C-alpha positions in Angstrom: 7.8 -4.6 10.7 4.5 -4.9 9.0 4.4 -4.9 5.1 1.4 -3.4 3.3 1.1 -3.8 -0.4 -0.6 -1.8 -3.1 -3.9 -1.8 -4.9 -4.4 -4.9 -6.9 -1.0 -6.3 -5.9 -0.3 -8.8 -3.1 2.1 -9.6 -0.5 4.7 -10.9 -3.1 5.3 -7.2 -4.0 8.0 -7.3 -1.3 9.5 -10.6 -2.3 12.8 -9.2 -3.4 13.3 -7.2 -0.2 12.8 -9.9 2.4 15.9 -12.1 1.8 18.2 -8.9 2.3 16.7 -7.7 5.5 18.4 -8.5 8.8 17.2 -11.8 10.2 16.5 -10.4 13.6 13.6 -8.3 12.1 10.3 -9.5 13.0 8.3 -9.4 9.7 4.5 -9.6 9.0 3.0 -9.7 5.5 -0.6 -10.4 4.4 -2.8 -9.9 1.4 -5.5 -7.3 1.8 -9.0 -8.5 1.5 -9.9 -9.3 -2.2 -6.2 -9.5 -3.1 -3.9 -12.4 -3.5 -5.0 -15.4 -1.6 -7.4 -13.6 0.6 -11.1 -14.0 0.3 -13.3 -11.7 -1.7 -16.1 -9.7 0.0 -19.5 -11.3 -0.3 -22.0 -10.1 -2.7 -22.2 -6.3 -3.4 -19.7 -5.4 -0.7 -16.9 -3.3 -2.0 -13.7 -2.1 -0.7 -13.7 1.4 0.6 -10.4 3.0 1.8 -11.4 3.1 5.4 -12.0 -0.7 5.4 -8.2 -1.2 4.9 -7.6 0.6 8.2 -9.9 -1.6 9.9 -8.3 -4.7 8.3 -4.9 -3.5 9.7 -6.2 -2.6 13.1 -7.7 -6.2 13.5 -4.5 -7.9 12.3 -2.2 -5.9 14.8 -4.6 -6.7 17.5 -4.2 -10.5 16.7 -0.3 -10.5 16.6 2.1 -10.3 19.5 4.1 -7.6 17.6 2.0 -4.7 18.5 0.2 -2.9 21.3 -2.8 -0.7 20.8 -3.2 2.3 23.1 -5.9 0.5 25.0 -4.2 -2.8 25.1 -2.9 -4.5 28.3 -0.6 -6.9 26.5 3.1 -6.7 26.8 4.8 -4.8 23.9 7.5 -6.8 22.3 9.0 -4.1 20.2 8.4 -0.9 18.1 5.9 -1.5 15.1 7.2 -0.1 11.8 4.6 0.0 8.9 6.1 -0.4 5.3 3.6 0.5 2.7 3.8 0.7 -1.0 1.2 2.8 -2.7 -2.2 2.2 -1.2 -0.2 0.6 1.6 1.6 3.8 2.3 -1.8 5.7 2.3 -3.0 3.2 4.9 0.1 3.5 7.0 0.0 7.2 7.2 -3.8 7.3 8.3 -3.2 4.5 10.9 -0.2 6.1 12.4 -2.2 9.4 12.7 -5.1 7.5 14.3 -2.7 5.6 16.7 0.5 7.8 17.1 1.7 6.0 20.2 1.5 2.5 18.5 3.6 3.1 15.6 7.4 3.8 15.8 7.9 4.6 12.1 6.5 4.6 8.6 8.4 3.7 5.4 6.1 4.8 2.6 7.0 3.9 -1.0 5.4 6.0 -3.6 2.9 7.5 -1.4 2.9 10.8 0.8 -0.2 10.9 3.0 -3.7 10.1 2.0 -5.1 11.0 -1.5 -7.4 14.1 -1.4 -9.6 15.9 -3.8 -11.5 19.3 -3.6 -14.9 19.2 -1.9 -16.7 20.5 -5.1 -15.9 17.2 -7.0 -17.7 14.9 -4.6 -21.0 14.6 -6.6 -19.0 14.0 -10.0 -17.1 11.3 -8.2 -20.1 9.6 -6.6 -21.9 9.5 -9.9 -18.9 8.2 -11.8 -18.1 5.4 -9.1 -21.7 4.3 -9.0 -21.9 3.9 -12.6 -18.6 2.0 -12.7 -19.8 -0.4 -10.1 -23.0 -1.0 -12.0 -21.0 -1.7 -15.1 -18.5 -4.0 -13.3 -21.4 -6.4 -12.5 -21.9 -7.1 -16.2 -18.2 -7.2 -17.2 -16.7 -10.5 -18.2 -13.4 -11.2 -16.2 -10.4 -11.1 -18.7 -8.8 -14.5 -19.6 -5.4 -15.2 -20.8 -4.1 -18.1 -22.8 -1.3 -18.4 -20.2 0.6 -17.1 -17.2 3.0 -15.5 -19.4 0.4 -13.5 -21.3 -0.7 -12.1 -18.0 2.9 -11.4 -16.8 3.5 -9.5 -20.2 0.4 -7.4 -19.8 1.3 -6.5 -16.1 5.0 -5.7 -17.1 3.7 -3.4 -19.8 1.2 -1.6 -17.6 3.6 -1.1 -14.6 6.7 -0.4 -16.8 8.7 -3.0 -14.9 10.8 -6.0 -16.2 8.7 -9.1 -16.3 11.1 -11.3 -14.3 10.9 -8.7 -11.4 7.0 -9.2 -11.3 7.0 -13.0 -11.6 6.4 -13.8 -7.9 3.7 -11.1 -7.6 1.9 -12.2 -10.8 2.2 -15.9 -9.8 0.4 -15.2 -6.6 -2.2 -12.9 -8.4 -3.5 -15.3 -10.9 -5.4 -18.6 -10.9 -6.2 -21.2 -13.6 -9.9 -21.7 -14.7 -11.5 -23.8 -17.4 -10.8 -21.5 -20.1 -7.2 -20.3 -19.3 -5.9 -17.9 -16.7 -7.4 -15.0 -14.9 -6.6 -12.5 -12.2 -7.3 -13.9 -8.6 -8.2 -10.5 -7.1 -11.7 -9.3 -6.7 -13.2 -7.6 -9.8 -15.1 -5.2 -7.6 -11.6 -3.8 -6.8 -11.9 -2.0 -10.4 -13.0 1.5 -10.8 -12.8 4.9 -9.0 -13.5 5.0 -5.2 -16.8 6.4 -4.2 -15.3 9.0 -1.8 -12.1 10.8 -1.3 -11.1 12.9 1.6 -11.0 16.7 1.3 -7.6 18.5 1.3 -8.2 19.6 4.9 -8.7 16.1 6.1 -5.4 15.1 4.5 -3.5 17.9 6.2 -5.1 17.2 9.6 -4.0 13.4 9.2 -0.4 14.3 8.2 0.0 16.8 11.0 -1.2 14.1 13.5 1.6 11.7 12.6 4.1 11.8 15.5 6.7 9.0 14.2 9.6 9.4 11.7 8.6 8.9 8.2 10.9 7.7 5.3 9.2 8.4 2.0 10.7 6.8 -1.1 9.7 8.1 -4.4 10.6 7.0 -7.9 12.3 9.1 -10.5 9.5 7.9 -13.0 6.6 7.2 -10.5 3.4 9.0 -10.0 3.9 12.7 -11.2 1.6 14.0 -8.2 4.4 12.9 -5.8 6.7 15.4 -7.6 4.2 18.3 -7.7 4.0 21.6 -5.8 1.2 20.1 -3.7 3.4 17.3 -2.6 6.1 19.7 -1.7 3.6 21.6 0.5 2.3 18.5 2.1 5.9 17.4 2.9 6.1 20.4 5.1 3.3 19.1 7.3 5.2 16.0 8.5 6.9 16.5 11.9 9.8 14.1 11.0 10.2 13.3 7.2 13.1 12.0 5.3 12.3 12.2 1.5 14.5 10.0 -0.8 14.2 9.6 -4.6 15.4 6.5 -6.2 15.5 5.4 -10.0 12.5 3.6 -11.4 8.8 3.6 -11.9 5.8 3.1 -9.3 7.1 -0.3 -8.3 10.8 1.1 -7.6 11.3 -1.2 -4.8 11.3 -4.0 -7.2 13.6 -2.3 -9.5 15.9 -1.2 -6.9 15.8 -3.8 -4.0 19.3 -3.3 -2.6 19.0 0.5 -2.4 15.6 0.2 -0.9 16.8 -2.3 1.8 19.6 0.0 2.5 17.3 2.8 3.1 15.1 0.7 5.2 17.9 -0.7 7.4 19.3 2.7 8.0 16.0 4.2 9.0 15.2 1.3 11.4 18.6 1.6 13.1 17.9 5.1 13.8 14.5 4.3 15.3 16.0 1.4 17.4 18.8 3.8 18.7 16.2 6.2 19.8 13.9 3.7 21.5 
């Protein structure tokens, strides 16, 4: 079971789930490049969405838990991707690219890749490039204490501060003038490119494995839209569950989330 955290989060996003999962699960977690304790990309290199797919692909090829479709190594068990937000987007695209390698997806507050009408591409590129230029001149935000950083994050995410403490603790560092976020400042701003709607549909339709999609009652509105309802019909094997909470609902409802995960995994294990 490979856990994929969200944008500007880190692997501690799943801290409350891990102790409650069965001990016989093989678990793998990591910080995306530029997040948590991972290194930042050098110089002007940014973080395009497809690079996250490459990072996951390389990590899976370095672990005994998975077998690519071209690998000769022995497979030790089915690989299940658990992704929150950005992690869920990556999981769906990876499973579509390597359908024989992924046994299941648990997608929290994500339902396939984010798409955008083709006619918006030039507007998006101009906006993103200007944001990148401005980010070079932007002074990193400093806090007087870790508590100040935690309070801001709790306010933005609409999550109780105590639930975010492990995530924030891993996501900050002390400097000479106070406390600052550890993630790469280049992560800020709009992406330079988004997939067209047709690309998103093709990716979702290419996913062969069962998918458990968990959305929050007060999460991203787009996940409860008519468009989301339509894309849900493109999945071959989708179970969609709504639980109380905001975008980080797995932190707010860890027991319910773990129960959904274990039931889903049991069904997959029974099939295999």
